[in-house]
ROSE-4610 file (N, C-alpha, C; in Angstrom, 1 decimal, always signed):
// ROSE-4610
residu = [M/M/M/A/A/A/V/V/V/S/S/S/I/I/I/S/S/S/V/V/V/V/V/V/L/L/L/L/L/L/L/L/L/V/V/V/I/I/I/L/L/L/V/V/V/V/V/V/I/I/I/F/F/F/L/L/L/R/R/R/S/S/S/G/G/G/K/K/K/L/L/L/K/K/K/I/I/I/S/S/S/H/H/H/A/A/A/V/V/V/V/V/V/C/C/C/G/G/G/L/L/L/L/L/L/G/G/G/F/F/F/Y/Y/Y/L/L/L/A/A/A/G/G/G/S/S/S/S/S/S/L/L/L/A/A/A/P/P/P/D/D/D/I/I/I/H/H/H/H/H/H/G/G/G/L/L/L/A/A/A/S/S/S/A/A/A/A/A/A/E/E/E/V/V/V/V/V/V/S/S/S/S/S/S/V/V/V/R/R/R/P/P/P]
num = [1/1/1/2/2/2/3/3/3/4/4/4/5/5/5/6/6/6/7/7/7/8/8/8/9/9/9/10/10/10/11/11/11/12/12/12/13/13/13/14/14/14/15/15/15/16/16/16/17/17/17/18/18/18/19/19/19/20/20/20/21/21/21/22/22/22/23/23/23/24/24/24/25/25/25/26/26/26/27/27/27/28/28/28/29/29/29/30/30/30/31/31/31/32/32/32/33/33/33/34/34/34/35/35/35/36/36/36/37/37/37/38/38/38/39/39/39/40/40/40/41/41/41/42/42/42/43/43/43/44/44/44/45/45/45/46/46/46/47/47/47/48/48/48/49/49/49/50/50/50/51/51/51/52/52/52/53/53/53/54/54/54/55/55/55/56/56/56/57/57/57/58/58/58/59/59/59/60/60/60/61/61/61/62/62/62/63/63/63/64/64/64]
x = [+2.4/+2.2/+0.7/-0.2/-1.6/-2.1/-1.6/-2.1/-1.6/-0.4/+0.0/-0.7/-1.1/-1.8/-3.2/-3.8/-5.2/-5.1/-4.1/-3.9/-3.7/-3.0/-2.7/-4.1/-4.8/-6.1/-7.1/-7.1/-7.9/-7.5/-6.2/-5.7/-5.9/-5.9/-6.2/-7.6/-8.5/-9.9/-10.2/-9.5/-9.7/-9.2/-8.0/-7.5/-8.4/-8.9/-9.9/-11.1/-11.6/-12.8/-12.4/-11.3/-10.9/-10.7/-10.1/-9.9/-11.2/-12.1/-13.3/-14.2/-14.1/-14.9/-14.4/-13.2/-12.6/-12.1/-12.2/-11.7/-10.5/-9.3/-8.2/-7.6/-7.9/-7.5/-6.2/-5.7/-4.4/-4.5/-5.6/-5.8/-5.8/-6.3/-6.3/-4.9/-4.2/-2.8/-1.9/-2.2/-1.5/-1.8/-3.1/-3.5/-2.8/-2.7/-2.0/-0.5/+0.1/+1.5/+1.7/+0.8/+0.9/+0.7/-0.2/-0.3/+1.0/+1.7/+3.0/+4.0/+4.1/+5.0/+4.6/+3.4/+2.9/+3.2/+2.9/+3.2/+4.7/+5.5/+7.0/+7.5/+6.8/+7.3/+6.6/+5.7/+5.0/+5.7/+5.1/+5.7/+5.4/+4.5/+4.2/+5.2/+6.1/+7.0/+7.8/+8.5/+9.3/+8.4/+7.2/+6.3/+5.9/+5.6/+5.2/+6.4/+7.6/+8.8/+9.0/+8.9/+9.2/+8.1/+6.9/+5.8/+6.0/+6.3/+6.5/+7.8/+8.8/+10.0/+9.7/+8.9/+8.5/+7.7/+6.7/+5.9/+6.7/+7.7/+8.5/+9.4/+9.8/+10.6/+9.8/+8.6/+7.7/+7.4/+7.1/+6.8/+8.1/+9.2/+10.4/+10.8/+10.4/+10.7/+9.8/+8.7/+7.7/+8.3/+8.4/+8.9/+7.7/+7.7/+6.6/+6.7]
y = [+0.7/+1.6/+1.7/+1.8/+1.9/+0.6/-0.5/-1.8/-1.9/-1.5/-1.7/-0.7/+0.5/+1.4/+0.9/+0.3/-0.3/-1.5/-2.3/-3.4/-2.9/-1.8/-1.3/-0.8/-0.1/+0.4/-0.7/-1.8/-2.9/-3.6/-3.7/-4.3/-3.4/-2.1/-1.2/-1.3/-1.4/-1.6/-2.9/-4.0/-5.3/-5.3/-4.6/-4.6/-3.8/-2.7/-1.9/-2.7/-3.5/-4.3/-5.4/-6.0/-7.1/-6.5/-5.4/-4.8/-4.4/-3.8/-3.4/-4.6/-5.7/-6.9/-7.5/-7.2/-7.7/-9.1/-9.7/-11.1/-11.1/-11.3/-11.3/-12.8/-13.4/-14.8/-14.9/-16.1/-16.2/-15.6/-15.8/-15.2/-13.7/-13.2/-11.7/-11.2/-12.0/-11.6/-11.6/-12.6/-12.6/-11.4/-11.0/-9.8/-8.6/-8.5/-7.4/-7.4/-8.6/-8.7/-8.2/-8.7/-8.3/-6.8/-6.2/-4.7/-4.1/-4.5/-4.0/-4.1/-5.2/-5.4/-4.5/-4.4/-3.6/-2.1/-1.7/-0.3/+0.0/-0.9/-0.7/-0.6/-1.2/-1.2/-0.1/+0.7/+1.7/+3.0/+4.0/+5.4/+6.1/+5.5/+6.1/+5.8/+4.9/+4.4/+5.5/+6.4/+7.4/+8.4/+8.7/+9.5/+8.9/+7.6/+6.8/+6.8/+6.5/+6.4/+7.8/+8.9/+10.2/+10.5/+10.1/+10.4/+9.6/+8.3/+7.5/+8.0/+8.4/+8.9/+10.2/+11.0/+12.3/+12.0/+11.1/+10.7/+10.1/+9.3/+8.7/+9.8/+10.7/+11.8/+12.6/+12.9/+13.7/+12.9/+11.6/+10.8/+10.7/+10.5/+10.4/+11.7/+12.8/+14.1/+14.5/+13.8/+14.0/+13.5/+14.4/+14.0/+13.8/+12.6/+12.3/+13.1]
z = [-18.6/-17.5/-17.2/-18.2/-17.9/-17.3/-17.7/-17.2/-15.7/-15.4/-14.0/-13.0/-13.5/-12.7/-12.4/-13.4/-13.2/-12.3/-12.4/-11.5/-10.1/-9.9/-8.6/-8.0/-8.8/-8.3/-7.9/-8.7/-8.4/-7.1/-6.9/-5.7/-4.5/-4.6/-3.5/-3.1/-4.1/-3.8/-3.1/-3.5/-2.9/-1.5/-1.2/+0.1/+1.0/+0.6/+1.4/+1.7/+0.8/+1.0/+2.1/+1.9/+2.8/+4.3/+4.4/+5.7/+6.3/+5.6/+6.1/+6.6/+5.9/+6.3/+7.6/+8.0/+9.3/+9.2/+8.0/+7.9/+6.9/+7.4/+6.5/+6.5/+5.3/+5.1/+4.4/+4.1/+3.4/+2.0/+1.3/+0.0/+0.1/+1.1/+1.3/+1.5/+2.3/+2.6/+1.3/+0.5/-0.8/-1.7/-1.7/-2.4/-1.9/-0.5/+0.1/-0.3/-0.3/-0.7/-2.2/-3.0/-4.4/-4.6/-3.8/-3.8/-3.5/-2.5/-2.1/-3.3/-3.9/-5.0/-6.2/-6.5/-7.6/-7.3/-6.1/-5.7/-5.8/-5.4/-5.4/-6.8/-7.8/-9.2/-10.0/-9.3/-10.0/-9.9/-10.7/-10.6/-9.3/-8.5/-7.2/-6.1/-6.4/-5.3/-4.7/-5.5/-4.8/-3.9/-4.4/-3.6/-2.3/-2.4/-1.2/-0.2/-0.8/+0.1/+0.8/+0.1/+0.7/+1.7/+1.4/+2.4/+3.7/+3.6/+4.7/+5.5/+4.8/+5.5/+6.2/+5.6/+6.3/+7.5/+7.4/+8.5/+9.7/+9.3/+10.4/+11.0/+10.3/+10.8/+11.8/+11.5/+12.4/+13.6/+13.5/+14.7/+15.6/+15.0/+15.8/+16.5/+16.0/+16.6/+17.7/+17.9/+19.0/+20.3/+21.3/+22.6/+23.6/+24.2/+25.2/+26.4]
């Protein structure tokens, strides 16, 4: 568990750096994909899912 959380944090930091630099290459996209898979397998996955579902519900309830 501790190893996967540290890997997730490392990947989050790398993704933020890549996005801030403005250059997203193939290697950067692979890191972003790995971040997604590690987050899906971590203990944060249910919280992320509920947060995204709540945000989608709020957005869908807004009437233009």
